[in-house]
Rosetta silent file (secondary structure, phi, psi, omega in degrees, C-alpha in Angstrom):
SEQUENCE: XXXXXXXXXXXXXXXXXXXXXXXXXXXXXXXXXXXXXXXXXXXXXXXXXXXXXXXXXXXXXXXXXXXXXXXXXXXXXXXXXXXXXXXXXXXX
SCORE:     score description
SCORE:     0.000 S_00000001
   1 L     0.000  120.673 -177.746  182.891  206.093  263.519 S_00000001
   2 L   -68.016  144.995  178.776  184.982  205.531  266.680 S_00000001
   3 L   -93.862  128.711  178.129  188.409  204.009  266.258 S_00000001
   4 L   -78.074  114.866 -177.848  189.113  200.938  268.378 S_00000001
   5 L   -91.798    4.084  178.009  192.425  201.630  270.108 S_00000001
   6 L   -70.310  120.148 -179.777  192.692  198.142  271.567 S_00000001
   7 L   -68.992  147.780  177.721  195.877  196.619  270.154 S_00000001
   8 L  -116.486  117.971  179.122  195.586  193.257  268.454 S_00000001
   9 L  -108.947  155.707  173.458  198.522  190.908  268.867 S_00000001
  10 L   -76.194  131.462  179.711  199.092  187.539  267.360 S_00000001
  11 L   -84.318  120.385 -176.695  198.586  184.862  270.004 S_00000001
  12 E  -147.585  140.645  178.314  201.653  182.669  270.109 S_00000001
  13 E  -117.308  139.964  171.746  203.253  180.331  272.666 S_00000001
  14 E  -130.938  118.257 -179.994  206.894  179.298  272.906 S_00000001
  15 E  -114.756  123.842 -178.379  207.767  176.621  275.469 S_00000001
  16 E  -111.737  114.213  176.241  211.426  175.800  276.068 S_00000001
  17 L    51.765   29.363 -178.771  212.197  172.498  277.862 S_00000001
  18 L    56.435   18.762 -177.902  208.947  172.842  279.878 S_00000001
  19 L  -118.311  -18.262  178.346  210.820  175.424  281.991 S_00000001
  20 E  -141.381  123.389 -179.571  210.167  178.741  280.248 S_00000001
  21 E  -115.967  123.169  177.020  206.918  179.787  278.571 S_00000001
  22 E  -109.941  121.710 -177.644  206.752  182.906  276.432 S_00000001
  23 E  -119.890  124.946  173.195  203.197  183.987  275.545 S_00000001
  24 E  -105.116  152.449 -179.941  202.342  186.737  273.040 S_00000001
  25 L    90.069   25.374  179.244  198.831  188.141  272.655 S_00000001
  26 E   -85.876  128.462  179.154  198.193  188.629  276.385 S_00000001
  27 E   -92.005  -45.741  179.502  195.485  191.178  277.162 S_00000001
  28 E  -155.380  157.947  177.583  195.545  191.048  280.967 S_00000001
  29 E   -99.764  128.292  179.062  196.878  189.019  283.869 S_00000001
  30 E   -85.570  -95.111  179.295  194.267  187.471  286.131 S_00000001
  31 E  -124.387  161.939  175.881  195.732  185.685  289.128 S_00000001
  32 E  -158.197  148.523  170.002  198.950  183.839  289.701 S_00000001
  33 L  -151.946 -170.162 -175.036  200.830  181.836  292.276 S_00000001
  34 L   -71.729  -10.570 -179.640  203.518  179.155  292.155 S_00000001
  35 L  -106.218  -24.468 -174.756  200.983  176.527  290.978 S_00000001
  36 E  -153.596  139.046  173.796  198.807  178.417  288.449 S_00000001
  37 E  -122.982  128.550  179.841  198.861  181.520  286.246 S_00000001
  38 E  -116.966  129.437  179.702  195.577  182.772  284.728 S_00000001
  39 E  -143.216  156.123  173.884  195.580  185.324  281.925 S_00000001
  40 E   -97.310  127.964  179.730  193.268  186.691  279.262 S_00000001
  41 E  -119.672  175.984  175.993  194.643  186.280  275.741 S_00000001
  42 L   -60.965  -21.474 -177.589  193.428  187.078  272.245 S_00000001
  43 L  -106.099   12.580  178.251  192.176  183.459  272.125 S_00000001
  44 E   114.347 -174.928 -179.339  190.370  183.441  275.488 S_00000001
  45 E   -72.742  129.030 -177.385  191.241  182.749  279.113 S_00000001
  46 E  -118.196  134.968  178.329  194.434  180.688  279.390 S_00000001
  47 E  -116.705  131.001  176.039  195.540  178.698  282.434 S_00000001
  48 E  -116.543  125.148 -179.843  199.124  177.571  282.979 S_00000001
  49 E  -118.024  148.639  179.503  199.686  175.002  285.726 S_00000001
  50 E   175.553 -158.708  179.095  202.936  173.750  287.165 S_00000001
  51 E  -124.656  139.468  178.044  205.376  173.929  290.057 S_00000001
  52 E    61.886   32.756 -178.463  207.479  176.885  291.139 S_00000001
  53 E   -68.281  138.204 -178.885  205.867  179.164  288.549 S_00000001
  54 E  -143.055  137.468  176.407  207.261  182.679  288.477 S_00000001
  55 E   -85.290  107.242 -176.747  206.484  185.614  286.211 S_00000001
  56 E   -77.847  -37.047 -179.384  209.902  186.474  284.848 S_00000001
  57 E  -152.630  139.944  177.151  208.670  189.310  282.622 S_00000001
  58 E  -138.922  122.664  177.495  205.322  191.009  281.994 S_00000001
  59 E  -136.421   92.737 -177.790  204.736  193.678  279.362 S_00000001
  60 L   -73.113  -22.905  176.074  201.038  194.311  278.767 S_00000001
  61 L   -62.607  -35.437  178.383  201.826  197.232  276.420 S_00000001
  62 L  -101.328   -2.358  177.343  203.330  194.675  274.036 S_00000001
  63 L    70.692   39.418 -174.528  201.016  191.833  275.128 S_00000001
  64 E  -130.522  142.220  173.984  203.829  189.566  276.333 S_00000001
  65 E  -139.584  143.549  174.017  204.509  187.452  279.420 S_00000001
  66 E  -122.673  124.873 -178.860  207.365  185.093  280.260 S_00000001
  67 E  -117.754  131.573  173.420  206.765  182.449  282.924 S_00000001
  68 E  -118.539  162.684 -173.266  209.455  180.195  284.310 S_00000001
  69 E   133.278 -168.128  177.349  209.156  177.093  286.484 S_00000001
  70 E   -94.815  110.038 -178.208  208.075  173.549  285.692 S_00000001
  71 E   -83.452  121.622  179.790  205.165  173.756  283.218 S_00000001
  72 E  -106.433  -29.990 -177.487  202.757  170.815  283.634 S_00000001
  73 E  -156.759  144.569  173.213  199.664  171.955  281.731 S_00000001
  74 E  -129.068  125.478 -179.430  198.413  174.713  279.452 S_00000001
  75 E  -143.598  164.164  178.156  194.683  174.995  278.886 S_00000001
  76 E  -120.768  144.785  172.756  192.001  177.402  277.721 S_00000001
  77 L   -73.424  137.535  179.186  188.587  178.051  279.187 S_00000001
  78 L   -64.936  144.506 -178.107  185.890  177.046  276.725 S_00000001
  79 L   -60.541  -28.557 -178.710  184.174  179.962  275.020 S_00000001
  80 L   -72.910  -18.624  179.868  180.785  178.703  276.249 S_00000001
  81 L   -82.272  144.770 -178.192  181.755  179.112  279.892 S_00000001
  82 L   -83.430  155.941  176.037  181.102  182.478  281.435 S_00000001
  83 H   -65.435  -28.722  178.715  183.788  184.671  282.932 S_00000001
  84 H   -61.845  -39.356  178.223  181.696  184.693  286.095 S_00000001
  85 H   -61.689  -41.793  178.165  182.274  180.930  286.436 S_00000001
  86 H   -67.117  -42.848 -179.901  186.030  181.432  286.176 S_00000001
  87 H   -62.466  -43.965  178.490  185.917  184.342  288.606 S_00000001
  88 H   -60.872  -40.041  179.435  183.940  182.321  291.141 S_00000001
  89 H   -65.796  -38.336 -179.640  186.452  179.472  290.868 S_00000001
  90 H   -69.023  -30.749 -176.460  189.364  181.865  291.393 S_00000001
  91 H   -85.304   -4.376  179.703  187.800  183.430  294.471 S_00000001
  92 L   -71.232    0.000    0.000  187.256  180.113  296.287 S_00000001
């Protein structure tokens, strides 16, 4: 029986004064710019929207990202939507 070597982290968010977001349980980083950061987490695709967003720290070995800037919205893609739909939206 093969052993799954994919690490499993607890998905957790810490938002400080809407200016610094620490996310645990990050699997991969999709796209990012100063208005939006897209990442895959243990709980699905997560979108962070705001102004002046900057990735302050990224450690995929530990499944952690720290984003600073003005955080305006945090949302998840619904499980029923396909990744292809998200990819098409990102490539527009």
